[in-house]
MIKE-51365 format. One line per 5 residues: their letters; for each residue y, z, x of N, C-alpha, C. Coordinates in steps of 0.05 Angstrom, whole numbers, padded with zeros to 5 digits. Layout:
N
a> Y,Z,X,Y,Z,X,Y,Z,X  ... .
// end
This chain:
274
miirr> 02418,02340,01485,02426,02312,01495,02446,02298,01482  02460,02283,01493,02487,02269,01483,02481,02239,01489  02488,02222,01470,02479,02191,01474,02501,02182,01488  02499,02163,01503,02518,02147,01523,02520,02120,01507  02498,02110,01504,02497,02083,01487,02472,02082,01473 .
vlnns> 02476,02061,01454,02453,02061,01434,02442,02033,01442  02418,02033,01451,02406,02006,01459,02395,01990,01437  02381,02009,01418,02372,01994,01393,02362,02017,01373  02351,02009,01352,02346,02033,01332,02327,02053,01343  02311,02050,01364,02292,02062,01370,02297,02078,01399 .
vvdal> 02318,02066,01415,02321,02074,01444,02351,02078,01446  02358,02102,01461,02384,02108,01468,02386,02116,01499  02407,02108,01511,02412,02116,01535,02430,02141,01529  02418,02167,01545,02435,02192,01538,02438,02209,01566  02452,02233,01564,02451,02249,01584,02437,02274,01575 .
ddamr> 02421,02285,01594,02405,02310,01588,02419,02331,01590  02408,02357,01589,02427,02380,01591,02435,02386,01622  02421,02374,01643,02428,02370,01668,02448,02350,01676  02455,02335,01654,02479,02312,01658,02464,02288,01677  02435,02290,01671,02423,02264,01685,02420,02245,01662 .
evlvl> 02422,02218,01672,02417,02196,01652,02388,02193,01648  02380,02192,01619,02354,02187,01617,02353,02166,01591  02328,02155,01586,02325,02141,01563,02310,02153,01542  02318,02152,01516,02304,02171,01496,02293,02153,01475  02269,02154,01470,02256,02138,01454,02246,02155,01425 .
gkgig> 02249,02142,01406,02243,02157,01377,02250,02143,01358  02232,02142,01336,02235,02127,01311,02263,02131,01296  02279,02108,01299,02305,02110,01283,02327,02126,01297  02320,02133,01320,02340,02151,01339,02366,02137,01342  02367,02111,01342,02390,02100,01347,02410,02089,01323 .
fnsqp> 02391,02093,01299,02406,02081,01275,02425,02098,01267  02450,02086,01260,02477,02098,01253,02486,02123,01275  02477,02123,01300,02488,02136,01319,02509,02127,01334  02525,02141,01345,02551,02134,01363,02549,02149,01392  02562,02135,01408,02561,02147,01433,02576,02175,01431 .
gdsid> 02567,02198,01441,02579,02223,01441,02564,02239,01423  02547,02225,01408,02531,02240,01388,02507,02260,01398  02503,02283,01388,02479,02299,01399,02457,02291,01386  02436,02292,01399,02402,02283,01394,02392,02301,01380  02383,02299,01353,02365,02316,01340,02340,02319,01359 .
pasie> 02333,02343,01371,02304,02347,01384,02284,02337,01369  02282,02336,01342,02261,02333,01327,02252,02301,01326  02273,02285,01331,02272,02255,01335,02263,02245,01357  02261,02265,01378,02254,02254,01404,02223,02248,01406  02216,02223,01413,02187,02218,01419,02179,02217,01451 .
kvfrl> 02196,02209,01463,02193,02207,01490,02218,02208,01505  02218,02223,01532,02245,02218,01547,02234,02208,01581  02245,02182,01584,02243,02172,01610,02264,02180,01627  02256,02193,01647,02275,02203,01672,02261,02188,01696  02280,02168,01705,02273,02153,01731,02292,02163,01752 .
ddsaq> 02279,02171,01774,02293,02186,01795,02315,02163,01812  02306,02137,01809,02315,02111,01824,02340,02102,01800  02362,02103,01804,02384,02100,01787,02382,02070,01779  02379,02055,01801,02381,02023,01796,02357,02015,01780  02333,02027,01785,02310,02020,01763,02316,02031,01740 .
gtrfa> 02329,02056,01736,02337,02065,01708,02358,02045,01694  02377,02034,01713,02393,02011,01699,02377,01991,01689  02360,01982,01703,02340,01958,01699,02329,01963,01675  02317,01986,01672,02297,01994,01653,02311,01996,01626  02337,02004,01628,02354,02008,01603,02358,01977,01591 .
rvaad> 02362,01959,01608,02370,01929,01601,02340,01919,01587  02318,01927,01601,02296,01915,01586,02289,01931,01563  02297,01959,01558,02287,01970,01535,02304,01966,01512  02330,01950,01518,02345,01943,01494,02334,01921,01483  02318,01903,01493,02304,01878,01483,02278,01877,01477 .
vpsei> 02263,01898,01483,02229,01898,01478,02228,01918,01455  02204,01914,01438,02201,01930,01417,02194,01956,01428  02194,01976,01410,02189,02005,01419,02160,02005,01423  02143,01994,01410,02113,01996,01417,02106,01989,01445  02123,01970,01456,02119,01965,01482,02125,01985,01498 .
lratd> 02147,01999,01496,02156,02017,01514,02134,02042,01511  02121,02047,01491,02102,02067,01488,02076,02059,01501  02069,02033,01498,02048,02025,01515,02051,02029,01545  02076,02021,01556,02083,02022,01583,02081,02050,01592  02087,02068,01578,02086,02098,01582,02059,02105,01589 .
eivsl> 02041,02098,01567,02013,02107,01571,01996,02094,01593  02005,02069,01602,01996,02055,01626,01999,02068,01648  02029,02074,01650,02039,02088,01675,02029,02117,01679  02024,02128,01661,02012,02156,01659,01982,02158,01668  01967,02135,01656,01939,02131,01663,01936,02125,01695 .
arerl> 01956,02109,01703,01954,02099,01733,01962,02119,01749  01981,02139,01742,01987,02161,01758,01965,02181,01760  01951,02182,01740,01927,02201,01741,01903,02189,01760  01901,02161,01758,01877,02150,01772,01880,02143,01798  01904,02133,01806,01910,02125,01827,01922,02144,01850 .
sekls> 01909,02139,01877,01923,02158,01896,01949,02152,01906  01958,02123,01905,01985,02120,01914,02004,02128,01895  02030,02136,01904,02054,02139,01885,02063,02115,01874  02067,02115,01851,02081,02090,01838,02111,02093,01838  02124,02068,01846,02152,02071,01846,02163,02069,01816 .
dsiyp> 02185,02075,01814,02201,02074,01788,02202,02047,01774  02200,02027,01795,02198,01999,01786,02178,01991,01770  02159,02005,01767,02136,02001,01746,02147,01998,01718  02165,02015,01711,02175,02018,01684,02186,01993,01674  02209,01983,01683,02221,01958,01676,02200,01933,01680 .
aladh> 02188,01930,01703,02172,01908,01706,02152,01907,01689  02139,01927,01684,02113,01927,01667,02121,01925,01639  02141,01936,01629,02149,01934,01603,02157,01905,01597  02175,01894,01617,02183,01863,01615,02161,01846,01608  02136,01854,01625,02113,01835,01627,02096,01836,01603 .
layav> 02096,01863,01595,02077,01867,01569,02092,01856,01548  02116,01855,01542,02130,01838,01520,02123,01810,01522  02125,01801,01544,02125,01770,01546,02092,01764,01542  02073,01782,01553,02044,01777,01549,02035,01779,01521  02045,01798,01509,02037,01802,01483,02048,01778,01464 .
qrtre> 02071,01768,01469,02084,01739,01454,02064,01720,01462  02055,01719,01487,02040,01695,01495,02016,01696,01480  02002,01720,01475,01975,01722,01463,01980,01716,01435  01998,01725,01422,02000,01721,01394,02007,01690,01387  02017,01674,01410,02020,01646,01410,01996,01631,01420 .
sidlv> 01971,01648,01425,01946,01636,01436,01950,01619,01464  01971,01630,01480,01974,01619,01506,01961,01639,01529  01941,01629,01541,01926,01646,01559,01930,01640,01588  01949,01654,01602,01952,01640,01632,01936,01660,01650  01918,01645,01660,01897,01659,01675,01909,01662,01704 .
salen> 01911,01688,01714,01919,01695,01742,01902,01674,01759  01921,01660,01780,01905,01650,01800,01890,01668,01821  01899,01691,01825,01893,01714,01841,01869,01729,01826  01862,01724,01802,01844,01746,01792,01821,01753,01808  01804,01735,01819,01782,01745,01838,01789,01760,01862 .
evrrf> 01814,01753,01873,01822,01770,01895,01835,01794,01890  01845,01798,01864,01853,01825,01854,01833,01843,01849  01810,01830,01837,01788,01848,01831,01774,01856,01853  01771,01841,01877,01759,01843,01896,01771,01866,01914  01798,01859,01924,01808,01879,01941,01825,01902,01927 .
ypkey> 01829,01905,01901,01842,01926,01892,01825,01933,01864  01803,01942,01870,01783,01949,01845,01793,01972,01828  01805,01991,01839,01819,02017,01828,01840,02009,01811  01859,01991,01822,01879,01984,01806,01870,01961,01782  01849,01947,01788,01840,01930,01767,01824,01942,01741 .
avald> 01813,01963,01752,01798,01980,01734,01817,01994,01713  01841,02005,01724,01861,02016,01708,01873,01998,01690  01874,01973,01699,01890,01949,01682,01871,01940,01660  01842,01939,01668,01823,01936,01647,01826,01956,01622  01830,01981,01635,01832,02005,01614,01860,02009,01596 .
slpiv> 01877,01991,01607,01905,01985,01594,01901,01970,01571  01884,01953,01567,01883,01929,01550,01880,01942,01522  01861,01966,01517,01858,01976,01493,01885,01992,01487  01901,02003,01504,01922,02015,01501,01947,01996,01488  01948,01972,01501,01964,01950,01487,01952,01946,01458 .
rtatg> 01932,01943,01455,01922,01936,01427,01926,01956,01408  01921,01980,01418,01929,02007,01396,01955,02007,01393  01979,01999,01411,02005,02002,01403,02017,01977,01389  02006,01955,01397,02013,01933,01380,01999,01916,01366  01971,01922,01363,01955,01907,01344,01945,01883,01362 .
vempq> 01951,01874,01386,01945,01848,01397,01923,01858,01417  01905,01839,01415,01883,01839,01430,01884,01821,01456  01893,01828,01479,01899,01809,01499,01872,01804,01515  01872,01781,01526,01849,01774,01539,01843,01787,01567  01818,01794,01573,01815,01808,01599,01825,01795,01622 .
seaan> 01834,01770,01623,01843,01756,01646,01872,01768,01650  01885,01781,01627,01911,01792,01631,01910,01818,01648  01886,01828,01654,01883,01852,01673,01891,01850,01700  01890,01826,01710,01901,01817,01739,01931,01819,01738  01939,01808,01723,01970,01809,01720,01982,01836,01721 .
ialhl> 01963,01856,01703,01975,01883,01697,01973,01897,01727  01946,01887,01738,01942,01902,01763,01963,01894,01783  01972,01871,01786,01992,01862,01806,02020,01876,01800  02024,01889,01774,02049,01900,01773,02046,01926,01785  02020,01941,01782,02012,01967,01795,02011,01967,01824 .
itaei> 02003,01948,01836,02000,01945,01863,02028,01939,01874  02044,01924,01863,02074,01923,01875,02085,01949,01872  02084,01967,01852,02099,01992,01847,02087,02010,01866  02058,02008,01876,02048,02027,01896,02060,02022,01926  02066,01993,01932,02075,01988,01959,02108,01989,01957 .
gggdg> 02120,01999,01935,02146,01999,01935,02164,01969,01934  02148,01947,01929,02159,01920,01934,02172,01911,01910  02187,01887,01912,02201,01873,01892,02184,01860,01875  02190,01843,01855,02172,01824,01842,02163,01804,01859  02135,01802,01857,02124,01779,01869,02114,01792,01897 .
taatl> 02117,01813,01904,02106,01824,01925,02074,01829,01927  02065,01839,01904,02035,01841,01902,02019,01814,01906  02031,01794,01893,02018,01766,01895,02019,01759,01924  02046,01757,01938,02043,01754,01964,02028,01767,01983  02024,01796,01978,02004,01811,01991,01974,01803,01988 .
trftq> 01967,01796,01966,01943,01788,01961,01934,01761,01973  01954,01744,01972,01951,01713,01983,01947,01719,02016  01968,01736,02023,01967,01741,02053,01940,01753,02057  01927,01769,02049,01902,01778,02054,01880,01759,02053  01881,01744,02032,01857,01724,02027,01865,01703,02051 .
dvldi> 01886,01694,02056,01891,01672,02077,01880,01682,02102  01886,01709,02113,01875,01718,02137,01844,01718,02139  01833,01727,02114,01805,01730,02111,01791,01701,02112  01805,01680,02100,01796,01650,02099,01798,01642,02130  01814,01646,02142,01820,01640,02172,01793,01648,02189 .
vrlqf> 01787,01670,02186,01765,01685,02197,01741,01669,02187  01736,01670,02161,01713,01654,02152,01709,01626,02160  01727,01612,02161,01727,01587,02168,01723,01581,02197  01737,01597,02211,01736,01597,02241,01708,01603,02252  01692,01619,02241,01671,01628,02252,01643,01620,02232 .
giayd> 01650,01607,02212,01627,01600,02189,01615,01625,02180  01629,01643,02173,01618,01671,02162,01620,01668,02128  01596,01677,02122,01589,01680,02089,01596,01711,02083  01620,01716,02074,01622,01742,02067,01606,01758,02046  01599,01781,02049,01585,01796,02030,01596,01819,02019 .
dddpa> 01605,01820,01995,01621,01839,01986,01608,01867,01987  01581,01870,01987,01566,01893,01991,01565,01905,02020  01572,01888,02042,01572,01895,02065,01589,01915,02077  01585,01939,02087,01610,01956,02093,01626,01947,02117  01613,01931,02135,01630,01921,02154,01652,01898,02142 .
yarfa> 01646,01885,02120,01663,01868,02111,01686,01882,02096  01674,01905,02080,01695,01920,02063,01713,01936,02080  01705,01946,02106,01724,01956,02123,01740,01937,02137  01735,01912,02143,01750,01894,02153,01770,01883,02131  01764,01880,02109,01780,01871,02087,01803,01892,02081 .
ahvry> 01794,01918,02082,01817,01940,02078,01831,01939,02102  01824,01934,02128,01845,01935,02149,01863,01911,02150  01852,01891,02137,01872,01867,02133,01892,01867,02113  01883,01882,02091,01901,01891,02071,01924,01908,02079  01916,01929,02096,01938,01945,02109,01955,01933,02128 .
faqrv> 01943,01914,02143,01959,01899,02161,01979,01883,02147  01969,01870,02125,01989,01854,02108,02010,01869,02098  02006,01894,02083,02025,01913,02076,02048,01919,02098  02037,01927,02121,02055,01931,02140,02073,01906,02149  02062,01883,02150,02080,01859,02155,02104,01856,02138 .
lartv> 02093,01860,02112,02111,01851,02091,02133,01873,02085  02123,01898,02099,02144,01918,02095,02163,01923,02125  02155,01902,02141,02168,01902,02166,02164,01924,02179  02141,01941,02176,02133,01966,02191,02117,01957,02217  02127,01961,02237,02113,01953,02267,02099,01975,02277 .
vdrdd> 02069,01972,02285,02056,01991,02296,02047,01982,02325  02059,01991,02342,02057,01986,02374,02055,02009,02389  02033,02016,02400,02021,02039,02419,02021,02028,02447  02029,02007,02452,02030,01992,02478,01999,01992,02485  01984,01980,02473,01955,01976,02482,01949,01952,02496 .
aella> 01968,01943,02516,01965,01918,02530,01942,01920,02547  01935,01947,02564,01911,01946,02577,01887,01940,02561  01883,01955,02541,01859,01952,02525,01856,01926,02514  01878,01914,02505,01879,01885,02492,01869,01868,02515  01878,01868,02541,01868,01853,02558,01837,01854,02567 .
llrrq> 01829,01880,02566,01802,01883,02569,01782,01874,02546  01795,01874,02520,01778,01866,02498,01780,01833,02498  01800,01820,02508,01804,01793,02507,01779,01781,02527  01777,01797,02548,01756,01786,02567,01730,01790,02558  01725,01818,02541,01697,01822,02534,01691,01804,02505 .
lplaf> 01710,01796,02490,01707,01786,02461,01722,01761,02459  01716,01741,02483,01733,01715,02481,01730,01700,02454  01706,01702,02441,01703,01688,02415,01720,01700,02394  01719,01729,02388,01735,01739,02372,01766,01729,02374  01775,01731,02399,01802,01722,02399,01812,01696,02392 .
tgidr> 01793,01679,02392,01796,01648,02383,01812,01654,02353  01800,01669,02338,01807,01678,02311,01830,01692,02310  01833,01712,02329,01858,01726,02328,01884,01709,02334  01879,01692,02352,01899,01673,02359,01909,01656,02335  01890,01648,02316,01900,01634,02294,01912,01649,02274 .
ieayv> 01902,01679,02271,01916,01696,02253,01945,01698,02263  01949,01703,02290,01975,01709,02303,01996,01688,02297  01983,01663,02298,02001,01637,02288,02007,01634,02258  01991,01648,02246,01991,01647,02217,02016,01662,02206  02012,01692,02219,02033,01711,02209,02060,01702,02221 .
rdths> 02061,01690,02246,02085,01683,02258,02099,01663,02240  02086,01639,02237,02098,01622,02221,02100,01622,02194  02087,01640,02179,02088,01646,02153,02108,01669,02143  02108,01688,02163,02123,01712,02159,02140,01723,02179  02146,01707,02199,02160,01710,02222,02156,01737,02233 .
htmts> 02127,01741,02237,02121,01769,02251,02103,01763,02273  02113,01774,02297,02100,01774,02323,02079,01799,02326  02049,01792,02326,02032,01814,02326,02035,01831,02353  02031,01855,02350,02034,01873,02375,02004,01876,02387  02006,01884,02409,01978,01891,02419,01966,01906,02402 .
tekvy> 01975,01930,02394,01954,01943,02377,01945,01933,02353  01959,01917,02339,01947,01900,02318,01929,01881,02326  01930,01872,02348,01911,01853,02356,01884,01869,02366  01888,01894,02376,01866,01909,02386,01848,01917,02361  01862,01929,02339,01847,01935,02315,01833,01910,02301 .
iamhl> 01846,01889,02299,01832,01866,02285,01810,01855,02306  01806,01855,02328,01790,01848,02352,01766,01864,02343  01769,01894,02345,01749,01915,02341,01729,01910,02312  01748,01901,02292,01732,01894,02263,01719,01868,02267  01732,01847,02281,01720,01823,02282,01692,01821,02297 .
srfv> 01693,01838,02319,01668,01842,02338,01642,01846,02322  01645,01860,02297,01622,01864,02280,01610,01838,02267  01625,01819,02268,01622,01791,02251,01609,01773,02275  01624,01769,02297,01618,01747,02315,01612,01754,02342 .
// end
C-alpha cells in the first residue's frame, strides 16, 4: 500500500494493491510518514474500504479529526450491525457514526446527557436496531473508557436506521416521526388504545413504517386499484375517515399524493381496529 495523505498519527489515506483508495488505521502509522511512502504491513490494524467514493471522502475528513479509538469502536459496531441486521447498511454509516460517537463521548465526559426525543418510538418501531445499539455501548466503553448512558442507544440506533434506508442525516428521525404521526392520527380519530403485544397492531405499525419509508424515498406503489378502493370505501366508511386524514397529512407535510394501492392496504389494516 502507498500513502496518499497522512490524516494523523494513526490514520492515513492510501492506495491498495488494486489502486483503490482506502483508509488505513494503525498505531503510529502516520508518524514521520510522507505521501508516496509504502506502508509496513505489520503496522496495519484495520483497512476501511468504502464502495461509495463520496462517503469515503467524508469518512477521511471525519477520521482526520476523531481519536483512533473512536474509529475502532465504529468498526466494531458496524460489524455487529451487519451481522445481526437483515438490511444492508449504506457506507454512510462510517462517517456519520464515527462523528456522532466522538461528540457523544465528549458530551458524556462533560456530564451532558441529551435524551433522544424519539427514544420510545425507536425502541418500539425498531427493536432490532435498538438492541444492536444497546450492545454497542460496551464496545464504546472498552474502546474509550467512557460509560455512555443507556439513553444514547436511541441515537446510535437512528444512525443504523438511516444507513439501512440509505438516507441522509436526519432521515431516521423524520421516518420515526412520520410513523408516529400516522399512528397518532388513527389513535385519536378512533379512540384506540394501542397494545404493543397485539399482532394486529404490530402488523399495522410495520405497514405504516414501510409506507413512510416509501414516501420519504419518493417510491410510488400504484397497481391501479381504483375499483377495489371504491368497493372498500363503501364497505368501510368509518375506516376511510382516518385514511382521509392520513392522506391530508402526507400531502401537507411531504407533498405526497397517496395512490389507490396505498389507501387499499392501509384500509385493510385499519379494518381490524375500527
